[in-house]
C-alpha positions as CSV (number, residue, x, y, z in Angstrom):
1,X,-93.9,126.0,-51.2
2,X,-95.0,129.7,-50.9
3,X,-95.9,129.9,-54.6
4,X,-97.7,126.6,-54.4
5,X,-99.8,127.7,-51.5
6,X,-100.6,131.1,-53.0
7,X,-101.7,129.5,-56.2
8,X,-104.0,127.0,-54.5
9,X,-105.5,129.7,-52.3
10,X,-106.1,131.9,-55.3
11,X,-108.0,129.1,-57.1
12,X,-110.1,128.1,-54.2
13,X,-111.1,131.7,-53.3
14,X,-112.3,132.3,-56.9
15,X,-114.2,129.0,-56.9
16,X,-115.7,129.8,-53.5
17,X,-116.9,133.2,-54.6
18,X,-118.4,131.8,-57.8
19,X,-120.1,128.9,-56.0
20,X,-121.3,130.7,-52.9
21,X,-122.1,128.3,-50.0
22,X,-121.7,125.2,-52.2
23,X,-118.3,126.5,-53.2
24,X,-117.3,126.9,-49.6
25,X,-118.6,123.5,-48.4
26,X,-117.4,121.4,-51.3
27,X,-114.3,123.3,-52.6
28,X,-112.9,125.9,-50.1
29,X,-113.2,124.0,-46.9
30,X,-111.6,120.7,-47.9
31,X,-108.9,122.3,-49.9
32,X,-108.1,124.8,-47.2
33,X,-107.7,121.9,-44.7
34,X,-105.3,120.3,-47.2
35,X,-103.3,123.4,-47.6
36,X,-103.0,123.8,-43.8
37,X,-101.7,120.2,-43.6
38,X,-99.1,120.9,-46.3
39,X,-98.0,124.2,-44.6
40,X,-97.5,122.3,-41.3
41,X,-95.0,120.0,-43.1
42,X,-92.9,122.7,-44.8
43,X,-90.1,122.2,-42.3
44,X,-90.1,118.4,-43.0
45,X,-89.8,119.1,-46.8
46,X,-86.8,121.3,-46.0
47,X,-85.3,118.6,-43.9
48,X,-85.6,116.1,-46.7
49,X,-83.7,118.3,-49.0
50,X,-80.9,118.8,-46.5
51,X,-80.4,115.2,-45.6
52,X,-78.1,114.5,-48.5
53,X,-75.5,116.7,-46.7
54,X,-75.2,113.9,-44.2
55,X,-73.9,111.4,-46.7
56,X,-70.3,110.6,-45.7
57,X,-69.0,109.7,-49.2
58,X,-68.9,112.9,-51.2
59,X,-66.5,111.7,-53.9
60,X,-67.4,112.2,-57.6
61,X,-68.2,108.9,-59.2
62,X,-66.5,108.1,-62.5
63,X,-69.0,106.3,-64.8
64,X,-67.4,103.2,-66.4
65,X,-67.2,103.4,-70.2
66,X,-68.9,100.1,-70.6
67,X,-71.7,100.9,-68.1
68,X,-71.2,97.4,-66.5
69,X,-72.4,97.0,-63.0
70,X,-70.4,95.0,-60.5
71,X,-72.0,92.3,-58.3
72,X,-71.0,94.3,-55.3
73,X,-72.8,97.4,-56.6
74,X,-76.0,95.5,-57.1
75,X,-75.8,93.9,-53.7
76,X,-75.1,97.3,-52.0
77,X,-78.0,98.9,-53.9
78,X,-80.4,96.1,-52.8
79,X,-79.1,96.4,-49.3
80,X,-80.1,100.1,-49.3
81,X,-83.6,99.3,-50.7
82,X,-84.2,96.6,-48.1
83,X,-83.0,98.9,-45.3
84,X,-85.5,101.5,-46.3
85,X,-88.3,99.0,-46.7
86,X,-87.6,97.4,-43.3
87,X,-87.5,100.8,-41.6
88,X,-90.9,101.8,-43.1
89,X,-92.6,98.5,-42.2
90,X,-96.3,98.8,-43.1
91,X,-95.8,102.4,-44.3
92,X,-94.2,101.0,-47.5
93,X,-97.7,100.0,-48.6
94,X,-99.0,103.6,-48.1
95,X,-96.1,104.9,-50.2
96,X,-96.8,102.4,-52.9
97,X,-100.5,103.5,-53.0
98,X,-99.5,107.1,-53.3
99,X,-97.0,106.3,-56.0
100,X,-99.8,104.5,-58.0
101,X,-102.3,107.4,-57.5
102,X,-99.9,110.2,-58.3
103,X,-98.4,108.5,-61.3
104,X,-101.8,107.6,-62.8
105,X,-102.7,110.9,-64.5
106,X,-104.8,111.5,-67.6
107,X,-103.3,112.3,-70.9
108,X,-103.3,116.0,-70.3
109,X,-101.5,115.6,-67.0
110,X,-104.1,117.8,-65.3
111,X,-106.0,117.2,-62.1
112,X,-109.7,118.0,-62.0
113,X,-111.0,120.4,-59.2
114,X,-112.6,117.5,-57.4
115,X,-109.2,115.8,-57.2
116,X,-107.3,118.7,-55.6
117,X,-108.2,118.1,-52.0
118,X,-107.1,114.4,-52.4
119,X,-104.0,115.4,-54.1
120,X,-103.0,118.0,-51.5
121,X,-103.8,115.5,-48.8
122,X,-101.6,112.9,-50.5
123,X,-98.7,115.3,-50.2
124,X,-99.2,115.8,-46.5
125,X,-99.6,112.0,-46.0
126,X,-96.4,111.1,-47.8
127,X,-94.0,113.8,-46.5
128,X,-93.4,112.1,-43.1
129,X,-93.0,108.7,-44.7
130,X,-90.5,110.0,-47.2
131,X,-88.7,111.8,-44.5
132,X,-88.4,108.6,-42.5
133,X,-87.3,106.7,-45.6
134,X,-84.7,109.4,-46.5
135,X,-83.2,109.2,-43.0
136,X,-82.8,105.4,-43.3
137,X,-81.5,105.8,-46.8
138,X,-78.7,108.1,-45.7
139,X,-77.7,105.7,-43.0
140,X,-77.7,102.8,-45.5
141,X,-75.7,104.8,-48.0
142,X,-73.1,105.5,-45.3
143,X,-73.0,101.9,-44.2
144,X,-72.5,100.7,-47.8
145,X,-70.0,103.5,-48.6
146,X,-72.2,104.8,-51.5
147,X,-71.8,108.3,-52.7
148,X,-75.0,109.9,-54.0
149,X,-73.5,110.0,-57.5
150,X,-72.7,106.3,-57.6
151,X,-76.0,105.4,-56.0
152,X,-78.0,107.3,-58.6
153,X,-76.0,105.9,-61.5
154,X,-76.4,102.3,-60.1
155,X,-80.2,103.0,-59.7
156,X,-80.5,103.9,-63.4
157,X,-78.6,100.8,-64.5
158,X,-80.5,98.6,-62.2
159,X,-83.9,99.8,-63.4
160,X,-82.9,99.5,-67.1
161,X,-81.6,96.0,-66.5
162,X,-84.8,95.0,-64.7
163,X,-86.9,96.2,-67.6
164,X,-88.6,98.9,-65.6
165,X,-89.2,102.6,-66.3
166,X,-88.0,105.1,-63.7
167,X,-90.4,107.9,-62.8
168,X,-89.5,110.6,-60.2
169,X,-91.8,112.8,-58.2
170,X,-89.6,115.5,-56.6
171,X,-91.1,116.7,-53.3
172,X,-88.7,119.5,-53.1
173,X,-90.2,121.1,-56.3
174,X,-93.5,121.6,-54.5
175,X,-92.1,125.0,-53.5
176,X,-92.3,126.0,-57.2
177,X,-95.8,124.5,-57.7
178,X,-94.4,121.6,-59.7
179,X,-96.6,118.6,-59.1
180,X,-95.8,116.5,-62.2
181,X,-93.9,113.2,-62.1
182,X,-91.0,113.1,-64.5
183,X,-89.8,110.0,-66.4
184,X,-86.0,109.6,-66.0
185,X,-84.1,108.7,-69.2
186,X,-82.5,105.3,-68.8
187,X,-79.7,103.6,-70.8
188,X,-80.9,101.6,-73.8
189,X,-77.8,99.6,-74.5
190,X,-77.8,97.3,-71.5
191,X,-74.8,95.1,-70.9
192,X,-75.5,91.4,-70.7
193,X,-73.7,91.2,-67.3
194,X,-76.2,93.7,-65.9
195,X,-79.1,91.6,-67.1
196,X,-77.6,88.6,-65.4
197,X,-76.9,90.4,-62.2
198,X,-80.5,91.6,-61.9
199,X,-82.1,88.3,-62.8
200,X,-82.3,87.0,-59.1
201,X,-84.1,90.2,-58.0
202,X,-86.7,90.5,-60.8
203,X,-89.5,88.7,-58.8
204,X,-89.5,91.2,-56.0
205,X,-88.1,94.3,-57.7
206,X,-91.5,96.0,-57.8
207,X,-91.4,96.2,-54.0
208,X,-88.9,99.1,-54.4
209,X,-90.5,101.1,-57.3
210,X,-92.5,103.3,-54.9
211,X,-89.3,104.3,-53.1
212,X,-87.6,105.2,-56.3
213,X,-90.6,107.2,-57.4
214,X,-90.0,109.6,-54.5
215,X,-86.3,110.0,-55.3
216,X,-85.1,107.3,-52.9
């Protein structure tokens, strides 16, 4: 986070000097406010990164050679998703909007100067929501006896079987100034059983994409 803040401050100071009063009004002031919002949430970012320590099942998951999901695994995974969605209530819509805006970058992957205040503000807005979602996720993982390893493996298989891409925006990487979503490699040889298991969930699967985007 420190590197991220220093980098942003360096950019806006240069821009403000170059643009004088206009630079201050249209660049420095809104970005400075955004940075202050992010700074205020540093502790929440750290808490998000530590919550995985509260997962009860810490066993290493052995990936099956055939990559076939069980019906129980799919049901447990969907239970975790529903638990998070129910806990967030109307906030899930905000998370979906942030997912859409952060994922929709131009071909260069760069943000224009005018987008920076909005981008920084988006981080501040989503941190509390993701923190709340993460807390409910950990509780749901414990209640379904998921280890983090098994959950992440099931998530990849589920997304592949549902015909979806899986993109991840890691909030913890903000400390290194990394603001780029990363597409996660998914299996290409999808077992027929996995396709059948996901069929009943296809109609409402998109309800959970925003959660997965933020690593949940």
